[in-house]
Jmol script that loads the backbone (N, CA, C; Angstrom):
load data "model"
ATOM      1  N   MET A   1       0.459  -1.458   0.093  1.00  0.00           N
ATOM      2  CA  MET A   1      -0.365   0.099  -0.227  1.00  0.00           C
ATOM      3  C   MET A   1       0.627   1.226  -0.333  1.00  0.00           C
ATOM      4  N   SER A   2       0.954   2.025  -1.058  1.00  0.00           N
ATOM      5  CA  SER A   2       1.659   3.185  -1.126  1.00  0.00           C
ATOM      6  C   SER A   2       1.224   4.294   0.261  1.00  0.00           C
ATOM      7  N   ALA A   3       2.006   5.498   0.704  1.00  0.00           N
ATOM      8  CA  ALA A   3       1.468   6.390   1.196  1.00  0.00           C
ATOM      9  C   ALA A   3       0.521   8.075  -0.041  1.00  0.00           C
ATOM     10  N   MET A   4      -0.621   8.161   1.559  1.00  0.00           N
ATOM     11  CA  MET A   4      -0.848   8.774   1.180  1.00  0.00           C
ATOM     12  C   MET A   4      -1.148  10.080   1.054  1.00  0.00           C
ATOM     13  N   THR A   5      -0.921  10.951  -0.536  1.00  0.00           N
ATOM     14  CA  THR A   5       0.227  12.396  -0.587  1.00  0.00           C
ATOM     15  C   THR A   5      -0.924  13.720   0.131  1.00  0.00           C
ATOM     16  N   ASP A   6      -0.348  14.208  -0.244  1.00  0.00           N
ATOM     17  CA  ASP A   6      -0.744  15.524   1.761  1.00  0.00           C
ATOM     18  C   ASP A   6      -1.998  16.216   0.378  1.00  0.00           C
ATOM     19  N   ILE A   7      -2.380  15.842  -1.030  1.00  0.00           N
ATOM     20  CA  ILE A   7      -3.954  15.884  -1.617  1.00  0.00           C
ATOM     21  C   ILE A   7      -4.943  15.262  -0.702  1.00  0.00           C
ATOM     22  N   GLU A   8      -4.254  13.379  -0.998  1.00  0.00           N
ATOM     23  CA  GLU A   8      -4.969  12.391  -0.476  1.00  0.00           C
ATOM     24  C   GLU A   8      -5.133  12.919   0.604  1.00  0.00           C
ATOM     25  N   THR A   9      -4.552  13.457   1.972  1.00  0.00           N
ATOM     26  CA  THR A   9      -4.899  13.091   3.026  1.00  0.00           C
ATOM     27  C   THR A   9      -5.692  14.348   3.606  1.00  0.00           C
ATOM     28  N   LYS A  10      -5.627  15.412   2.794  1.00  0.00           N
ATOM     29  CA  LYS A  10      -5.901  16.692   3.270  1.00  0.00           C
ATOM     30  C   LYS A  10      -7.950  15.923   3.164  1.00  0.00           C
ATOM     31  N   VAL A  11      -7.406  15.441   1.583  1.00  0.00           N
ATOM     32  CA  VAL A  11      -9.421  15.482   1.274  1.00  0.00           C
ATOM     33  C   VAL A  11     -10.592  14.540   2.364  1.00  0.00           C
ATOM     34  N   ARG A  12      -9.765  13.908   2.422  1.00  0.00           N
ATOM     35  CA  ARG A  12     -10.339  13.063   3.063  1.00  0.00           C
ATOM     36  C   ARG A  12     -10.568  13.136   4.670  1.00  0.00           C
ATOM     37  N   ALA A  13      -9.725  13.720   5.293  1.00  0.00           N
ATOM     38  CA  ALA A  13     -10.233  14.354   6.596  1.00  0.00           C
ATOM     39  C   ALA A  13     -11.184  15.608   6.451  1.00  0.00           C
ATOM     40  N   ILE A  14     -11.358  16.287   4.545  1.00  0.00           N
ATOM     41  CA  ILE A  14     -12.268  17.148   4.472  1.00  0.00           C
ATOM     42  C   ILE A  14     -13.547  16.327   4.673  1.00  0.00           C
ATOM     43  N   VAL A  15     -13.609  15.221   3.793  1.00  0.00           N
ATOM     44  CA  VAL A  15     -14.589  14.843   3.793  1.00  0.00           C
ATOM     45  C   VAL A  15     -15.404  13.550   4.661  1.00  0.00           C
ATOM     46  N   GLU A  16     -13.988  13.671   5.535  1.00  0.00           N
ATOM     47  CA  GLU A  16     -14.243  12.763   7.056  1.00  0.00           C
ATOM     48  C   GLU A  16     -15.542  13.867   8.588  1.00  0.00           C
ATOM     49  N   ASP A  17     -14.778  14.386   8.741  1.00  0.00           N
ATOM     50  CA  ASP A  17     -15.284  16.074   9.032  1.00  0.00           C
ATOM     51  C   ASP A  17     -16.413  16.013   8.718  1.00  0.00           C
ATOM     52  N   ASP A  18     -16.701  16.604   7.258  1.00  0.00           N
ATOM     53  CA  ASP A  18     -18.228  16.885   6.794  1.00  0.00           C
ATOM     54  C   ASP A  18     -18.754  16.332   7.079  1.00  0.00           C
ATOM     55  N   LEU A  19     -18.687  14.867   6.125  1.00  0.00           N
ATOM     56  CA  LEU A  19     -19.686  14.346   6.985  1.00  0.00           C
ATOM     57  C   LEU A  19     -20.047  13.205   7.506  1.00  0.00           C
ATOM     58  N   GLY A  20     -19.566  13.671   9.144  1.00  0.00           N
ATOM     59  CA  GLY A  20     -19.046  12.573  10.021  1.00  0.00           C
ATOM     60  C   GLY A  20     -18.881  11.403  10.593  1.00  0.00           C
ATOM     61  N   LEU A  21     -17.745  10.765   9.515  1.00  0.00           N
ATOM     62  CA  LEU A  21     -16.982  10.348   8.799  1.00  0.00           C
ATOM     63  C   LEU A  21     -15.964   9.667   9.483  1.00  0.00           C
ATOM     64  N   ARG A  22     -15.512   8.145  10.056  1.00  0.00           N
ATOM     65  CA  ARG A  22     -14.395   8.550  10.223  1.00  0.00           C
ATOM     66  C   ARG A  22     -13.445   6.894   9.874  1.00  0.00           C
ATOM     67  N   ASP A  23     -12.821   7.143   9.798  1.00  0.00           N
ATOM     68  CA  ASP A  23     -12.596   5.649   8.757  1.00  0.00           C
ATOM     69  C   ASP A  23     -12.502   5.427   8.022  1.00  0.00           C
ATOM     70  N   VAL A  24     -12.611   6.821   6.644  1.00  0.00           N
ATOM     71  CA  VAL A  24     -13.518   6.261   5.214  1.00  0.00           C
ATOM     72  C   VAL A  24     -11.940   6.200   4.486  1.00  0.00           C
ATOM     73  N   ARG A  25     -12.002   5.036   3.680  1.00  0.00           N
ATOM     74  CA  ARG A  25     -11.226   4.101   3.116  1.00  0.00           C
ATOM     75  C   ARG A  25     -11.520   5.019   1.365  1.00  0.00           C
ATOM     76  N   PRO A  26     -10.028   4.906   0.540  1.00  0.00           N
ATOM     77  CA  PRO A  26     -10.608   6.238  -0.364  1.00  0.00           C
ATOM     78  C   PRO A  26     -10.886   5.426  -1.580  1.00  0.00           C
ATOM     79  N   GLY A  27     -11.419   4.099  -1.349  1.00  0.00           N
ATOM     80  CA  GLY A  27     -12.355   3.174  -2.617  1.00  0.00           C
ATOM     81  C   GLY A  27     -13.785   2.923  -2.057  1.00  0.00           C
ATOM     82  N   ASP A  28     -14.098   3.463  -0.650  1.00  0.00           N
ATOM     83  CA  ASP A  28     -15.291   3.525   0.062  1.00  0.00           C
ATOM     84  C   ASP A  28     -16.180   4.239  -0.705  1.00  0.00           C
ATOM     85  N   ASP A  29     -17.568   3.734  -1.861  1.00  0.00           N
ATOM     86  CA  ASP A  29     -18.832   4.049  -2.010  1.00  0.00           C
ATOM     87  C   ASP A  29     -19.066   4.938  -1.321  1.00  0.00           C
ATOM     88  N   LEU A  30     -19.071   6.204  -0.976  1.00  0.00           N
ATOM     89  CA  LEU A  30     -19.794   7.361  -0.048  1.00  0.00           C
ATOM     90  C   LEU A  30     -20.819   7.851  -0.029  1.00  0.00           C
ATOM     91  N   VAL A  31     -22.043   7.000  -0.524  1.00  0.00           N
ATOM     92  CA  VAL A  31     -23.062   6.943  -0.655  1.00  0.00           C
ATOM     93  C   VAL A  31     -23.734   5.127  -0.368  1.00  0.00           C
ATOM     94  N   GLY A  32     -23.203   5.066  -0.909  1.00  0.00           N
ATOM     95  CA  GLY A  32     -23.349   2.855  -0.720  1.00  0.00           C
ATOM     96  C   GLY A  32     -23.079   2.740   0.975  1.00  0.00           C
ATOM     97  N   ASP A  33     -21.958   2.597   0.745  1.00  0.00           N
ATOM     98  CA  ASP A  33     -21.234   2.231   2.025  1.00  0.00           C
ATOM     99  C   ASP A  33     -21.910   3.480   3.412  1.00  0.00           C
ATOM    100  N   HIS A  34     -21.592   3.472   2.479  1.00  0.00           N
ATOM    101  CA  HIS A  34     -21.766   5.575   4.350  1.00  0.00           C
ATOM    102  C   HIS A  34     -23.273   6.095   4.217  1.00  0.00           C
ATOM    103  N   GLY A  35     -23.713   5.647   3.012  1.00  0.00           N
ATOM    104  CA  GLY A  35     -25.471   6.089   3.232  1.00  0.00           C
ATOM    105  C   GLY A  35     -25.720   7.840   2.994  1.00  0.00           C
ATOM    106  N   VAL A  36     -24.343   8.384   2.568  1.00  0.00           N
ATOM    107  CA  VAL A  36     -24.102   9.981   2.897  1.00  0.00           C
ATOM    108  C   VAL A  36     -25.276  10.085   1.265  1.00  0.00           C
ATOM    109  N   ASP A  37     -26.418  11.061   2.085  1.00  0.00           N
ATOM    110  CA  ASP A  37     -27.156  11.229   0.306  1.00  0.00           C
ATOM    111  C   ASP A  37     -26.364  12.642  -0.546  1.00  0.00           C
ATOM    112  N   GLU A  38     -27.108  13.629  -1.624  1.00  0.00           N
ATOM    113  CA  GLU A  38     -26.367  13.773  -2.401  1.00  0.00           C
ATOM    114  C   GLU A  38     -26.310  15.433  -1.941  1.00  0.00           C
ATOM    115  N   LEU A  39     -27.019  15.620  -1.297  1.00  0.00           N
ATOM    116  CA  LEU A  39     -27.022  17.268  -0.586  1.00  0.00           C
ATOM    117  C   LEU A  39     -25.717  17.235   0.543  1.00  0.00           C
ATOM    118  N   SER A  40     -25.291  16.624   1.077  1.00  0.00           N
ATOM    119  CA  SER A  40     -24.449  16.925   1.739  1.00  0.00           C
ATOM    120  C   SER A  40     -22.417  16.465   0.691  1.00  0.00           C
ATOM    121  N   LEU A  41     -23.435  15.328  -0.978  1.00  0.00           N
ATOM    122  CA  LEU A  41     -21.477  15.284  -1.432  1.00  0.00           C
ATOM    123  C   LEU A  41     -21.670  16.699  -1.908  1.00  0.00           C
ATOM    124  N   MET A  42     -23.002  17.069  -2.060  1.00  0.00           N
ATOM    125  CA  MET A  42     -22.660  18.212  -3.178  1.00  0.00           C
ATOM    126  C   MET A  42     -21.096  19.559  -1.079  1.00  0.00           C
ATOM    127  N   GLY A  43     -22.350  18.881  -0.219  1.00  0.00           N
ATOM    128  CA  GLY A  43     -21.326  20.179   0.502  1.00  0.00           C
ATOM    129  C   GLY A  43     -19.924  20.023   0.187  1.00  0.00           C
ATOM    130  N   VAL A  44     -19.791  18.877   0.342  1.00  0.00           N
ATOM    131  CA  VAL A  44     -17.888  18.166   0.421  1.00  0.00           C
ATOM    132  C   VAL A  44     -17.463  19.651  -1.019  1.00  0.00           C
ATOM    133  N   ALA A  45     -18.159  19.194  -2.143  1.00  0.00           N
ATOM    134  CA  ALA A  45     -17.946  19.628  -3.734  1.00  0.00           C
ATOM    135  C   ALA A  45     -17.346  20.508  -2.783  1.00  0.00           C
ATOM    136  N   MET A  46     -18.382  21.947  -2.221  1.00  0.00           N
ATOM    137  CA  MET A  46     -18.237  23.198  -1.948  1.00  0.00           C
ATOM    138  C   MET A  46     -16.285  23.253  -1.186  1.00  0.00           C
ATOM    139  N   ARG A  47     -16.788  22.976  -0.012  1.00  0.00           N
ATOM    140  CA  ARG A  47     -15.469  22.826   1.396  1.00  0.00           C
ATOM    141  C   ARG A  47     -14.197  22.008   0.458  1.00  0.00           C
ATOM    142  N   LEU A  48     -15.037  21.585  -0.839  1.00  0.00           N
ATOM    143  CA  LEU A  48     -12.967  20.761  -0.761  1.00  0.00           C
ATOM    144  C   LEU A  48     -12.591  22.423  -1.881  1.00  0.00           C
ATOM    145  N   GLU A  49     -13.737  23.211  -3.176  1.00  0.00           N
ATOM    146  CA  GLU A  49     -14.038  23.638  -3.846  1.00  0.00           C
ATOM    147  C   GLU A  49     -12.318  25.239  -2.679  1.00  0.00           C
ATOM    148  N   GLU A  50     -13.366  25.568  -1.280  1.00  0.00           N
ATOM    149  CA  GLU A  50     -13.154  26.538  -0.723  1.00  0.00           C
ATOM    150  C   GLU A  50     -11.458  26.381  -0.023  1.00  0.00           C
ATOM    151  N   GLU A  51     -11.300  25.329   0.586  1.00  0.00           N
ATOM    152  CA  GLU A  51      -9.835  24.557   1.252  1.00  0.00           C
ATOM    153  C   GLU A  51      -8.907  24.269  -0.080  1.00  0.00           C
ATOM    154  N   PHE A  52      -9.195  24.651  -1.139  1.00  0.00           N
ATOM    155  CA  PHE A  52      -7.546  24.468  -2.094  1.00  0.00           C
ATOM    156  C   PHE A  52      -7.919  25.322  -2.845  1.00  0.00           C
ATOM    157  N   GLY A  53      -8.667  26.778  -2.642  1.00  0.00           N
ATOM    158  CA  GLY A  53      -8.744  27.720  -3.772  1.00  0.00           C
ATOM    159  C   GLY A  53      -9.261  28.065  -4.919  1.00  0.00           C
ATOM    160  N   LEU A  54      -9.462  26.881  -5.400  1.00  0.00           N
ATOM    161  CA  LEU A  54     -10.127  26.699  -6.345  1.00  0.00           C
ATOM    162  C   LEU A  54     -11.746  27.861  -7.054  1.00  0.00           C
ATOM    163  N   ASP A  55     -11.636  27.979  -7.901  1.00  0.00           N
ATOM    164  CA  ASP A  55     -13.392  27.882  -8.674  1.00  0.00           C
ATOM    165  C   ASP A  55     -13.818  27.437  -8.091  1.00  0.00           C
ATOM    166  N   GLU A  56     -15.783  28.597  -7.924  1.00  0.00           N
ATOM    167  CA  GLU A  56     -16.921  27.623  -7.722  1.00  0.00           C
ATOM    168  C   GLU A  56     -17.102  26.831  -8.292  1.00  0.00           C
ATOM    169  N   ARG A  57     -17.678  25.352  -8.437  1.00  0.00           N
ATOM    170  CA  ARG A  57     -18.016  25.100  -8.937  1.00  0.00           C
ATOM    171  C   ARG A  57     -16.732  23.677 -10.569  1.00  0.00           C
ATOM    172  N   SER A  58     -15.691  23.948 -10.064  1.00  0.00           N
ATOM    173  CA  SER A  58     -14.649  23.286 -10.328  1.00  0.00           C
ATOM    174  C   SER A  58     -14.582  22.704 -10.229  1.00  0.00           C
ATOM    175  N   VAL A  59     -14.941  21.399  -8.834  1.00  0.00           N
ATOM    176  CA  VAL A  59     -15.229  20.532  -8.792  1.00  0.00           C
ATOM    177  C   VAL A  59     -16.684  19.822  -8.581  1.00  0.00           C
ATOM    178  N   SER A  60     -16.445  19.275  -9.956  1.00  0.00           N
ATOM    179  CA  SER A  60     -18.161  18.682 -10.127  1.00  0.00           C
ATOM    180  C   SER A  60     -18.526  17.412  -9.695  1.00  0.00           C
ATOM    181  N   GLU A  61     -19.552  18.430  -9.142  1.00  0.00           N
ATOM    182  CA  GLU A  61     -20.477  17.349  -7.770  1.00  0.00           C
ATOM    183  C   GLU A  61     -21.440  16.629  -8.839  1.00  0.00           C
ATOM    184  N   GLU A  62     -21.850  17.062  -9.635  1.00  0.00           N
ATOM    185  CA  GLU A  62     -22.318  15.522 -10.479  1.00  0.00           C
ATOM    186  C   GLU A  62     -21.741  14.979 -10.488  1.00  0.00           C
ATOM    187  N   ALA A  63     -20.162  15.096 -11.100  1.00  0.00           N
ATOM    188  CA  ALA A  63     -19.287  13.690 -11.301  1.00  0.00           C
ATOM    189  C   ALA A  63     -19.435  12.767  -9.852  1.00  0.00           C
ATOM    190  N   LEU A  64     -19.299  13.661  -8.318  1.00  0.00           N
ATOM    191  CA  LEU A  64     -19.087  13.379  -6.720  1.00  0.00           C
ATOM    192  C   LEU A  64     -20.169  12.699  -7.423  1.00  0.00           C
ATOM    193  N   ILE A  65     -21.420  12.539  -7.366  1.00  0.00           N
ATOM    194  CA  ILE A  65     -22.804  11.854  -6.738  1.00  0.00           C
ATOM    195  C   ILE A  65     -22.534  10.479  -7.875  1.00  0.00           C
ATOM    196  N   PHE A  66     -21.991  10.934  -9.244  1.00  0.00           N
ATOM    197  CA  PHE A  66     -21.793   9.702  -9.978  1.00  0.00           C
ATOM    198  C   PHE A  66     -20.684   8.153  -9.212  1.00  0.00           C
ATOM    199  N   GLU A  67     -19.840   8.717  -8.446  1.00  0.00           N
ATOM    200  CA  GLU A  67     -18.827   8.019  -7.913  1.00  0.00           C
ATOM    201  C   GLU A  67     -18.188   8.684  -6.702  1.00  0.00           C
ATOM    202  N   SER A  68     -19.149   8.835  -6.050  1.00  0.00           N
ATOM    203  CA  SER A  68     -18.840   9.027  -4.475  1.00  0.00           C
ATOM    204  C   SER A  68     -17.314   8.006  -3.459  1.00  0.00           C
ATOM    205  N   THR A  69     -16.564   9.197  -3.803  1.00  0.00           N
ATOM    206  CA  THR A  69     -15.400   8.372  -2.994  1.00  0.00           C
ATOM    207  C   THR A  69     -14.435   9.282  -2.777  1.00  0.00           C
ATOM    208  N   VAL A  70     -13.308   8.858  -2.570  1.00  0.00           N
ATOM    209  CA  VAL A  70     -12.674   9.752  -2.211  1.00  0.00           C
ATOM    210  C   VAL A  70     -11.928  10.018  -3.487  1.00  0.00           C
ATOM    211  N   THR A  71     -11.029   9.005  -4.198  1.00  0.00           N
ATOM    212  CA  THR A  71     -10.460   8.671  -4.594  1.00  0.00           C
ATOM    213  C   THR A  71     -10.620   9.526  -5.778  1.00  0.00           C
ATOM    214  N   LYS A  72     -12.190  10.384  -5.804  1.00  0.00           N
ATOM    215  CA  LYS A  72     -13.262  10.830  -7.171  1.00  0.00           C
ATOM    216  C   LYS A  72     -12.760  12.140  -6.518  1.00  0.00           C
ATOM    217  N   CYS A  73     -13.171  12.647  -4.878  1.00  0.00           N
ATOM    218  CA  CYS A  73     -12.553  13.592  -4.710  1.00  0.00           C
ATOM    219  C   CYS A  73     -10.850  13.812  -4.450  1.00  0.00           C
ATOM    220  N   VAL A  74     -10.352  13.015  -4.785  1.00  0.00           N
ATOM    221  CA  VAL A  74      -9.023  13.391  -4.369  1.00  0.00           C
ATOM    222  C   VAL A  74      -8.344  13.733  -6.179  1.00  0.00           C
ATOM    223  N   GLU A  75      -8.768  12.760  -7.075  1.00  0.00           N
ATOM    224  CA  GLU A  75      -8.676  12.822  -8.853  1.00  0.00           C
ATOM    225  C   GLU A  75      -9.470  14.231  -9.768  1.00  0.00           C
ATOM    226  N   LEU A  76     -10.624  15.039  -8.788  1.00  0.00           N
ATOM    227  CA  LEU A  76     -11.766  16.195  -9.191  1.00  0.00           C
ATOM    228  C   LEU A  76     -10.874  18.414  -8.910  1.00  0.00           C
ATOM    229  N   VAL A  77     -10.492  17.998  -7.182  1.00  0.00           N
ATOM    230  CA  VAL A  77      -9.126  18.933  -6.893  1.00  0.00           C
ATOM    231  C   VAL A  77      -7.912  18.247  -7.765  1.00  0.00           C
ATOM    232  N   THR A  78      -7.301  17.431  -7.961  1.00  0.00           N
ATOM    233  CA  THR A  78      -6.188  17.395  -9.181  1.00  0.00           C
ATOM    234  C   THR A  78      -6.325  17.756 -10.331  1.00  0.00           C
ATOM    235  N   GLN A  79      -7.443  17.807 -10.951  1.00  0.00           N
ATOM    236  CA  GLN A  79      -8.154  17.704 -12.395  1.00  0.00           C
ATOM    237  C   GLN A  79      -8.735  20.087 -11.878  1.00  0.00           C
ATOM    238  N   ALA A  80      -9.043  20.043 -11.230  1.00  0.00           N
ATOM    239  CA  ALA A  80      -8.903  21.999 -11.238  1.00  0.00           C
ATOM    240  C   ALA A  80      -8.514  22.427 -10.907  1.00  0.00           C
ATOM    241  N   SER A  81      -7.392  21.890  -9.442  1.00  0.00           N
ATOM    242  CA  SER A  81      -5.890  23.228  -9.708  1.00  0.00           C
ATOM    243  C   SER A  81      -5.159  22.733 -10.710  1.00  0.00           C
ATOM    244  N   ARG A  82      -5.179  21.608 -12.090  1.00  0.00           N
ATOM    245  CA  ARG A  82      -3.964  21.704 -12.940  1.00  0.00           C
ATOM    246  C   ARG A  82      -4.670  22.743 -13.764  1.00  0.00           C
ATOM    247  N   SER A  83      -6.003  22.732 -14.253  1.00  0.00           N
ATOM    248  CA  SER A  83      -6.574  22.864 -14.865  1.00  0.00           C
ATOM    249  C   SER A  83      -6.217  25.232 -14.934  1.00  0.00           C
ATOM    250  N   ARG A  84      -6.653  25.523 -13.452  1.00  0.00           N
ATOM    251  CA  ARG A  84      -5.974  26.360 -12.872  1.00  0.00           C
ATOM    252  C   ARG A  84      -5.052  26.645 -13.173  1.00  0.00           C
ATOM    253  N   GLU A  85      -4.317  26.261 -12.496  1.00  0.00           N
ATOM    254  CA  GLU A  85      -2.390  26.413 -12.968  1.00  0.00           C
ATOM    255  C   GLU A  85      -1.976  26.683 -14.484  1.00  0.00           C
ATOM    256  N   SER A  86      -3.287  25.511 -15.357  1.00  0.00           N
ATOM    257  CA  SER A  86      -2.782  26.607 -17.047  1.00  0.00           C
ATOM    258  C   SER A  86      -3.428  27.734 -17.641  1.00  0.00           C
ATOM    259  N   GLU A  87      -4.615  27.964 -16.708  1.00  0.00           N
ATOM    260  CA  GLU A  87      -5.117  29.686 -17.691  1.00  0.00           C
ATOM    261  C   GLU A  87      -4.578  31.092 -17.176  1.00  0.00           C
ATOM    262  N   PRO A  88      -4.425  31.383 -17.720  1.00  0.00           N
ATOM    263  CA  PRO A  88      -3.325  32.513 -17.919  1.00  0.00           C
ATOM    264  C   PRO A  88      -3.898  33.685 -17.041  1.00  0.00           C
ATOM    265  N   ALA A  89      -3.125  34.633 -16.185  1.00  0.00           N
ATOM    266  CA  ALA A  89      -3.266  35.019 -15.662  1.00  0.00           C
ATOM    267  C   ALA A  89      -3.701  35.978 -16.020  1.00  0.00           C
ATOM    268  N   GLN A  90      -5.232  36.321 -15.884  1.00  0.00           N
ATOM    269  CA  GLN A  90      -5.601  38.565 -16.276  1.00  0.00           C
ATOM    270  C   GLN A  90      -5.071  39.376 -16.039  1.00  0.00           C
ATOM    271  N   VAL A  91      -5.194  40.365 -16.563  1.00  0.00           N
ATOM    272  CA  VAL A  91      -4.560  40.792 -16.526  1.00  0.00           C
ATOM    273  C   VAL A  91      -5.257  42.247 -16.040  1.00  0.00           C
ATOM    274  N   MET A  92      -6.271  42.908 -14.396  1.00  0.00           N
ATOM    275  CA  MET A  92      -6.571  44.152 -14.648  1.00  0.00           C
ATOM    276  C   MET A  92      -6.520  45.264 -16.130  1.00  0.00           C
ATOM    277  N   GLN A  93      -7.203  46.041 -16.934  1.00  0.00           N
ATOM    278  CA  GLN A  93      -7.517  46.728 -18.310  1.00  0.00           C
ATOM    279  C   GLN A  93      -7.778  48.410 -17.012  1.00  0.00           C
ATOM    280  N   PRO A  94      -7.035  49.248 -16.926  1.00  0.00           N
ATOM    281  CA  PRO A  94      -6.729  50.409 -16.602  1.00  0.00           C
ATOM    282  C   PRO A  94      -8.583  50.908 -17.201  1.00  0.00           C
ATOM    283  N   MET A  95      -9.111  51.446 -16.212  1.00  0.00           N
ATOM    284  CA  MET A  95     -11.156  51.889 -17.174  1.00  0.00           C
ATOM    285  C   MET A  95     -10.837  53.608 -17.263  1.00  0.00           C
ATOM    286  N   MET A  96     -11.060  53.876 -18.190  1.00  0.00           N
ATOM    287  CA  MET A  96     -11.356  54.812 -19.585  1.00  0.00           C
ATOM    288  C   MET A  96     -12.281  55.390 -18.159  1.00  0.00           C
ATOM    289  N   LEU A  97     -11.989  56.437 -18.378  1.00  0.00           N
ATOM    290  CA  LEU A  97     -13.392  57.852 -17.010  1.00  0.00           C
ATOM    291  C   LEU A  97     -13.878  59.083 -18.516  1.00  0.00           C
ATOM    292  N   ARG A  98     -14.753  58.775 -18.765  1.00  0.00           N
ATOM    293  CA  ARG A  98     -15.458  60.052 -19.923  1.00  0.00           C
ATOM    294  C   ARG A  98     -15.908  61.411 -18.771  1.00  0.00           C
ATOM    295  N   ALA A  99     -14.345  61.834 -19.652  1.00  0.00           N
ATOM    296  CA  ALA A  99     -15.106  63.663 -19.407  1.00  0.00           C
ATOM    297  C   ALA A  99     -16.612  64.060 -19.107  1.00  0.00           C
TER     298      ALA A  99
END
end "model"
wireframe off; spacefill off
backbone 0.3
color backbone group
C-alpha cells in the first residue's frame, strides 16, 4: 500500500469532517457504504473548492455524485488545480473615464 499524498490526506480529512465519518478508505462508496446523500456530497464539493482555493463549481458535483469515493474527490481536486494553473493570468485593464 502506498503512502497517501498531502492532497489525499487533506481530502480524506475534509470528507470525514464534513460527513461525520471515521476511517473512510479511498475506495469506499460514500453513498452505498456510508449512506451519504447527494446534498451532503454537494457540500463536500463546495468545501473542497474553498479549502483548495479553487473556483466555484470547479469540483464537479455531478461527477462526485456519480462516483462518490475519496479517490474521485482527489481526482476532481487535482484536475481543477491543474486547470487553474494552466489558465493565463488575468490582467486588469485600466478603466477609461469619460469627461
